[in-house]
C-alpha positions as CSV (number, residue, x, y, z in Angstrom):
1,M,34.3,-5.2,-27.1
2,I,34.2,-1.5,-28.4
3,T,37.0,0.8,-27.4
4,A,36.9,4.6,-26.7
5,P,38.7,5.7,-29.6
6,E,36.6,4.0,-32.1
7,L,33.8,6.2,-31.4
8,E,35.6,9.3,-32.5
9,I,36.9,7.2,-35.5
10,G,33.0,6.3,-36.4
11,V,31.9,9.9,-36.1
12,L,34.8,11.1,-38.4
13,I,34.0,8.2,-41.0
14,L,30.5,9.3,-40.9
15,G,31.3,12.9,-41.5
16,I,33.5,11.8,-44.5
17,V,30.7,9.7,-46.2
18,I,28.2,12.6,-46.0
19,L,30.7,14.9,-47.6
20,M,31.0,12.4,-50.3
21,F,27.7,12.0,-51.2
22,E,27.2,15.9,-50.9
23,A,30.1,16.2,-53.6
24,F,29.0,13.1,-55.9
25,A,25.4,12.8,-55.3
26,A,24.3,16.4,-56.6
27,K,20.5,15.3,-57.2
28,M,19.8,13.5,-54.1
29,D,17.6,15.2,-51.4
30,K,20.3,16.6,-49.0
31,H,17.8,16.4,-46.0
32,L,18.5,12.7,-46.2
33,L,22.2,13.3,-45.2
34,A,21.0,14.9,-42.1
35,F,18.9,11.9,-41.1
36,A,21.8,9.6,-42.1
37,G,23.9,11.7,-39.8
38,I,21.6,11.5,-36.8
39,L,21.1,7.7,-37.3
40,G,24.6,7.6,-37.4
41,L,25.5,9.5,-34.3
42,A,22.8,7.7,-32.6
43,A,24.4,4.2,-33.5
44,V,27.7,5.7,-32.0
45,L,26.0,6.9,-28.9
46,V,24.3,3.3,-28.5
47,A,27.9,1.9,-28.6
48,S,29.4,4.4,-26.0
49,F,27.5,2.5,-23.6
50,F,29.3,-0.7,-24.1
51,V,32.7,1.0,-23.6
52,V,34.3,0.1,-20.5
53,P,35.8,3.4,-18.6
54,S,39.3,3.2,-17.3
55,P,39.7,3.3,-13.7
56,S,41.6,6.6,-13.6
57,S,42.0,9.5,-15.5
58,D,45.7,9.0,-15.5
59,Q,45.4,5.8,-17.6
60,A,46.1,6.6,-21.2
61,T,44.5,4.4,-23.7
62,G,45.8,5.4,-27.0
63,F,47.2,8.3,-29.3
64,W,50.6,8.2,-27.6
65,S,49.7,8.5,-24.2
66,F,47.4,11.7,-25.1
67,Y,44.0,10.0,-24.8
68,T,41.9,8.6,-21.6
69,A,38.7,7.0,-21.5
70,D,37.7,7.7,-18.0
71,S,34.0,8.0,-17.1
72,L,34.2,11.7,-17.3
73,S,35.1,11.7,-20.8
74,I,32.8,8.8,-21.8
75,F,29.9,10.9,-20.3
76,F,30.9,13.9,-22.2
77,K,31.2,11.9,-25.3
78,G,27.5,11.2,-24.9
79,F,27.0,14.6,-23.9
80,A,28.6,15.9,-27.5
81,L,26.4,13.2,-29.3
82,I,23.1,14.3,-27.9
83,T,24.0,17.9,-28.6
84,T,25.0,17.4,-32.1
85,I,21.8,15.0,-32.7
86,L,19.4,17.7,-31.2
87,V,21.2,20.5,-33.3
88,L,20.9,18.5,-36.9
89,I,17.3,18.1,-35.9
90,M,17.1,22.0,-35.4
91,M,19.3,22.4,-38.8
92,I,16.6,20.4,-40.6
93,D,13.6,22.6,-39.6
94,Y,16.3,25.7,-40.0
95,A,16.9,24.5,-43.9
96,P,14.3,26.8,-45.6
97,V,15.9,30.0,-43.9
98,L,19.0,29.0,-45.8
99,A,17.1,29.3,-49.3
100,S,16.8,33.1,-48.7
101,S,20.1,33.7,-47.0
102,V,23.0,31.6,-48.8
103,A,24.8,33.5,-51.4
104,T,24.2,30.8,-54.3
105,R,21.8,29.8,-56.9
106,N,21.4,26.3,-55.5
107,V,20.8,26.3,-51.9
108,G,20.8,22.2,-52.0
109,S,24.6,22.3,-52.9
110,T,25.5,23.7,-49.6
111,L,22.9,21.8,-47.4
112,G,25.4,18.8,-47.1
113,E,28.3,20.8,-45.8
114,F,25.8,22.3,-43.5
115,F,24.8,19.1,-42.0
116,A,28.1,17.5,-42.4
117,L,30.2,20.3,-40.4
118,P,28.4,19.7,-37.1
119,I,29.6,15.7,-37.2
120,F,33.3,17.0,-37.6
121,T,32.7,19.5,-34.9
122,C,31.4,16.5,-32.5
123,A,34.3,14.3,-33.3
124,G,36.5,17.3,-32.0
125,L,34.1,17.6,-28.9
126,M,34.8,14.2,-28.3
127,Y,38.4,14.2,-28.7
128,M,38.6,17.1,-26.2
129,A,36.9,15.1,-23.5
130,S,39.6,12.6,-23.5
131,A,42.6,14.7,-23.9
132,I,45.0,14.7,-21.2
133,D,47.7,16.0,-23.0
134,F,48.4,19.9,-24.2
135,I,49.3,18.8,-27.6
136,F,46.0,16.7,-28.0
137,I,44.1,19.4,-26.4
138,F,45.3,21.8,-29.2
139,V,44.6,19.7,-32.0
140,S,41.0,18.5,-30.9
141,L,40.3,22.3,-30.1
142,E,41.2,23.5,-33.5
143,L,39.1,20.7,-35.0
144,V,36.1,22.1,-33.3
145,T,37.0,25.9,-34.1
146,I,37.7,25.3,-37.6
147,S,34.5,23.7,-38.1
148,F,32.7,26.7,-36.4
149,Y,34.4,29.3,-38.8
150,V,32.5,27.9,-41.6
151,L,29.2,27.3,-39.3
152,V,29.2,30.7,-38.0
153,S,29.5,32.5,-41.2
154,F,27.6,30.0,-43.6
155,T,25.0,32.3,-44.6
156,R,27.5,34.7,-46.1
157,S,24.9,37.2,-47.9
158,N,23.6,38.1,-44.5
159,P,26.2,41.4,-43.5
160,A,25.4,40.5,-39.5
161,T,26.4,36.8,-40.3
162,L,29.6,37.7,-42.2
163,E,30.4,40.2,-39.4
164,A,30.0,37.4,-36.8
165,G,32.3,35.1,-38.6
166,V,35.0,37.5,-39.1
167,K,34.8,38.6,-35.3
168,Y,34.6,34.8,-34.4
169,L,37.6,34.3,-36.7
170,V,39.8,36.7,-35.4
171,L,39.1,36.5,-31.8
172,S,39.5,32.9,-31.9
173,A,42.8,33.0,-33.7
174,L,44.2,35.5,-30.7
175,S,42.9,32.7,-28.1
176,T,44.8,30.0,-30.1
177,A,47.8,32.1,-29.9
178,F,47.3,32.6,-26.1
179,L,46.8,28.9,-25.8
180,V,50.1,27.9,-27.8
181,Y,52.1,30.6,-26.1
182,G,50.9,29.3,-22.4
183,I,51.8,25.6,-23.5
184,T,55.3,26.9,-24.4
185,W,55.5,28.3,-21.0
186,I,54.4,25.5,-19.3
187,F,56.7,23.3,-21.2
188,G,59.7,25.4,-20.6
189,A,58.8,25.4,-16.9
190,T,58.2,21.7,-16.6
191,G,59.7,19.7,-19.7
192,Q,56.0,18.2,-20.1
193,T,53.0,18.3,-22.1
194,N,51.1,15.2,-20.3
195,L,49.1,16.5,-17.7
196,E,49.8,14.0,-15.2
197,R,53.6,14.2,-15.5
198,I,53.2,18.0,-15.0
199,T,51.4,17.1,-11.9
200,V,54.3,15.3,-10.5
201,V,57.0,17.8,-12.0
202,L,55.2,20.7,-10.1
203,A,55.1,18.7,-7.0
204,S,58.8,19.0,-7.0
205,S,60.6,21.9,-5.1
206,D,63.0,22.5,-8.2
207,T,60.3,23.5,-10.5
208,D,60.0,27.2,-11.7
209,R,56.4,27.4,-10.4
210,G,56.1,31.3,-11.4
211,A,56.8,30.3,-15.2
212,A,54.2,27.7,-14.9
213,L,51.8,29.9,-13.2
214,F,52.3,32.4,-16.1
215,G,51.7,29.6,-18.6
216,I,48.7,28.4,-17.0
217,V,47.0,31.9,-16.8
218,L,47.5,32.2,-20.5
219,V,46.0,29.1,-21.1
220,L,43.1,30.1,-19.1
221,V,42.8,33.4,-21.3
222,A,42.3,31.0,-24.4
223,L,39.8,28.6,-22.5
224,G,38.2,31.7,-21.1
225,F,37.3,32.4,-24.8
226,K,35.8,29.2,-25.4
227,I,33.6,29.3,-22.3
228,A,32.5,32.9,-22.6
229,A,34.0,34.0,-19.3
230,V,34.6,37.8,-18.4
231,P,36.8,39.7,-19.8
232,F,37.0,37.3,-22.8
233,Q,33.4,37.4,-23.8
234,I,33.5,40.3,-26.2
235,W,32.8,38.1,-29.2
236,V,29.6,36.5,-27.8
237,P,26.6,38.9,-28.4
238,D,27.3,39.8,-32.0
239,V,28.4,36.2,-32.9
240,Y,25.4,34.4,-31.1
241,Q,22.9,37.1,-32.9
242,G,24.5,37.0,-36.6
243,A,25.3,33.3,-36.5
244,P,22.5,30.8,-37.9
245,T,20.2,29.8,-34.7
246,P,21.1,26.1,-34.8
247,V,24.7,27.1,-34.8
248,T,24.3,29.3,-32.2
249,A,22.9,26.7,-29.9
250,Y,25.7,24.5,-30.9
251,L,28.1,27.3,-29.5
252,S,26.1,27.9,-26.5
253,V,26.1,24.2,-25.3
254,G,28.7,22.0,-27.1
255,S,31.6,24.4,-27.3
256,K,31.1,25.5,-23.7
257,A,30.6,22.1,-22.1
258,A,33.8,20.7,-23.8
259,G,35.6,23.9,-22.7
260,F,34.6,23.2,-19.2
261,V,35.5,19.4,-19.4
262,V,39.2,20.5,-20.6
263,L,39.5,23.5,-18.0
264,L,38.7,20.6,-15.3
265,R,41.5,18.5,-16.4
266,V,44.0,21.4,-17.2
267,L,43.4,23.0,-13.8
268,R,44.0,19.7,-11.7
269,P,47.9,20.0,-11.9
270,F,47.8,23.5,-10.8
271,L,45.6,23.4,-8.0
272,M,48.4,23.0,-5.7
273,L,49.1,26.9,-6.5
274,P,47.2,29.0,-4.0
275,E,47.0,31.9,-6.7
276,M,45.1,29.5,-9.2
277,Q,41.8,29.5,-7.0
278,R,41.9,33.1,-6.1
279,L,42.2,34.0,-9.9
280,L,39.2,31.4,-10.6
281,V,37.0,33.0,-7.9
282,L,37.4,36.6,-9.3
283,I,36.8,35.6,-12.9
284,A,33.7,33.7,-11.8
285,I,32.5,36.7,-9.7
286,L,33.1,39.0,-12.9
287,T,31.4,36.8,-15.0
288,L,28.2,36.4,-12.8
289,I,28.0,40.4,-12.5
290,Y,28.5,41.3,-16.0
291,G,26.4,38.2,-17.6
292,N,23.3,39.0,-15.4
293,L,23.2,42.8,-15.6
294,A,24.1,43.0,-19.4
295,A,21.5,40.7,-20.1
296,L,18.7,43.1,-18.4
297,P,18.2,45.8,-21.2
298,Q,18.5,43.3,-24.2
299,G,15.5,43.4,-26.7
300,N,16.8,40.7,-29.3
301,L,16.1,37.0,-27.5
302,K,19.4,35.6,-29.4
303,R,21.3,38.4,-27.7
304,L,19.8,37.8,-24.3
305,L,20.7,34.2,-24.6
306,A,24.1,35.3,-25.4
307,Y,24.2,37.4,-22.3
308,S,22.4,34.5,-20.4
309,S,25.3,32.0,-21.7
310,I,27.9,34.3,-20.1
311,A,26.0,34.2,-16.9
312,H,25.7,30.7,-16.8
313,A,29.5,30.3,-17.4
314,G,30.0,32.1,-14.3
315,Y,27.7,29.8,-12.1
316,L,29.7,26.9,-13.8
317,L,33.0,28.5,-13.0
318,I,32.0,28.3,-9.1
319,G,31.9,24.6,-9.6
320,V,35.5,24.5,-11.3
321,A,37.0,27.0,-8.6
322,C,35.6,24.6,-5.8
323,F,36.6,21.5,-8.2
324,D,33.4,19.9,-8.0
325,G,33.1,17.7,-11.1
326,G,29.8,16.4,-10.0
327,A,28.2,19.9,-9.6
328,V,29.6,20.9,-13.0
329,I,28.2,17.9,-14.8
330,F,24.8,18.3,-13.4
331,Y,24.5,21.9,-14.1
332,L,25.7,21.3,-17.7
333,V,23.1,18.5,-18.4
334,A,20.3,21.1,-17.1
335,Y,21.8,23.9,-19.0
336,L,21.8,21.4,-22.1
337,L,18.5,20.6,-21.9
338,M,16.8,24.2,-21.3
339,T,19.2,25.9,-23.8
340,L,18.6,23.7,-26.7
341,L,14.7,23.9,-25.8
342,S,14.9,27.5,-26.0
343,F,16.5,27.6,-29.2
344,A,14.4,25.2,-30.7
345,V,11.3,27.1,-30.2
346,L,13.3,30.3,-31.3
347,V,14.1,28.4,-35.0
348,I,10.3,27.7,-35.3
349,V,9.1,31.3,-34.1
350,S,11.8,33.2,-35.9
351,Q,10.5,31.8,-39.2
352,R,7.2,33.0,-38.6
353,T,7.8,36.5,-37.0
354,G,11.5,37.3,-35.8
355,D,13.8,36.8,-33.1
356,R,13.0,40.0,-30.9
357,I,11.6,39.5,-27.6
358,S,8.3,41.5,-28.7
359,D,7.9,39.0,-31.7
360,F,6.9,36.4,-28.9
361,D,3.8,38.5,-27.9
362,G,0.7,36.5,-28.1
363,L,2.5,33.5,-28.6
364,A,0.2,31.8,-26.0
365,K,-2.6,32.3,-28.4
366,R,-1.0,31.6,-31.4
367,S,0.6,28.2,-30.4
368,P,0.2,27.1,-26.7
369,F,2.5,24.6,-27.0
370,L,5.4,26.6,-28.2
371,A,4.7,29.0,-25.4
372,F,4.7,26.5,-22.7
373,A,7.9,25.1,-23.8
374,M,9.6,28.4,-24.0
375,L,8.1,29.1,-20.4
376,I,9.6,26.1,-19.1
377,A,13.1,26.8,-20.6
378,M,13.2,30.3,-19.6
379,V,12.0,29.6,-15.7
380,S,14.9,26.9,-15.6
381,L,17.4,28.8,-17.1
382,A,16.4,31.6,-14.4
383,G,16.6,28.9,-11.6
384,V,13.0,29.0,-10.6
385,P,12.4,26.6,-7.7
386,F,11.7,23.0,-8.3
387,T,13.1,23.3,-12.0
388,A,16.4,21.6,-13.3
389,G,18.2,24.9,-13.4
390,F,17.2,25.6,-9.8
391,L,18.8,22.5,-8.7
392,G,21.8,23.0,-10.8
393,K,22.5,26.0,-9.0
394,F,21.7,24.3,-5.5
395,F,24.6,22.1,-6.2
396,I,26.6,24.7,-7.2
397,F,26.1,26.9,-4.0
398,Y,26.6,23.8,-2.1
399,A,30.0,23.0,-3.2
400,A,30.9,26.8,-2.5
401,I,29.5,26.7,0.9
402,A,31.7,23.3,1.5
403,Q,34.7,24.9,0.2
404,R,34.1,28.1,2.4
405,Q,33.7,30.4,-0.5
406,L,31.3,32.6,0.9
407,A,31.9,35.5,-1.4
408,L,30.8,33.3,-4.6
409,V,27.4,32.2,-2.6
410,V,26.5,35.7,-2.0
411,V,27.3,36.9,-5.4
412,G,25.8,34.2,-6.8
413,V,22.7,34.4,-5.1
414,I,22.1,38.1,-5.7
415,T,22.8,37.7,-9.4
416,V,20.1,35.0,-9.6
417,A,17.7,37.3,-8.2
418,C,18.9,40.0,-10.4
419,G,18.5,37.9,-13.7
């Protein structure tokens, strides 16, 4: 029988093998490494269907009680694997762009790294889905972040890409500092880093809940950076525009999804604090308003999708504030499909014309299939009725109504109309 930790180990071994071929088989066609990565991840995805989930998220299965294999974590492991496979397919099509962008004479010498880093990122995302201890959350989050440091600034000869990489590096390091400082406060107040044990300690009247609340606020600042929630979203437009398009797609979907999984787990011990839900409601409202309104004047499609990503974080935060994991999961699946579809079309079109919205003029005549695919993606992201995006928003708003969060429903409906 396959156990859950073996999935991540398999992904890590796959990434290491691809890097070894990159280093010692210099003359081989590096596109073969991408195909090997896709096949390897597909094999791990198939293996994940044979993993029996734990009956409860409180039941640890390895790594010194840091790791769980409940149904939520198994689902998001598959989510991370599918996302990475689709991103690698986009990277294969994007490879010619690197020939004119990478600061090296032999672009083939860097392609292997370009194909291997998403695999390590995938392993980090899978670990994040199973993390039930702040220490393991920190380690897995850094595995993801360090891989993105390199991917975002991969085409270093492009000034916009270099700026995006530096901005992501500095602000991500700052968010990591908030995370570590918040964990320190929580540990000082509870004496624990395991989320289930923190829940037990916080239920005691002897616990200093004020210190624990301050600690979780700092952790929320760090996670707010990862999910692009207001007011921690300042890095998103420039980084999304400057990064290679497949990397932008990976940031928009994979990193955000893992951030929300961690958020659902981390908030569980602190939901008994009445201030927590009010804070989440405030952040969700600000994120909805800013993301939708800031997207309106954009002329660059990647920047438009960046602000769209912020807005969708607001809708997902409604589900988190109401602690409806089912609504969050459905919305993330719909968001995955439509966002990756829009970026796939963008990768193809941008190589021929550009990534400005005006560059898509006449696309229906040049390529009706691409125009139709982009139309489906955009109307779903906008929440037009009878699309996956509409159903996702419906379940989110239904969860808010069930929790009597009418302010979230009103703001959400208005911003959908504005967007």
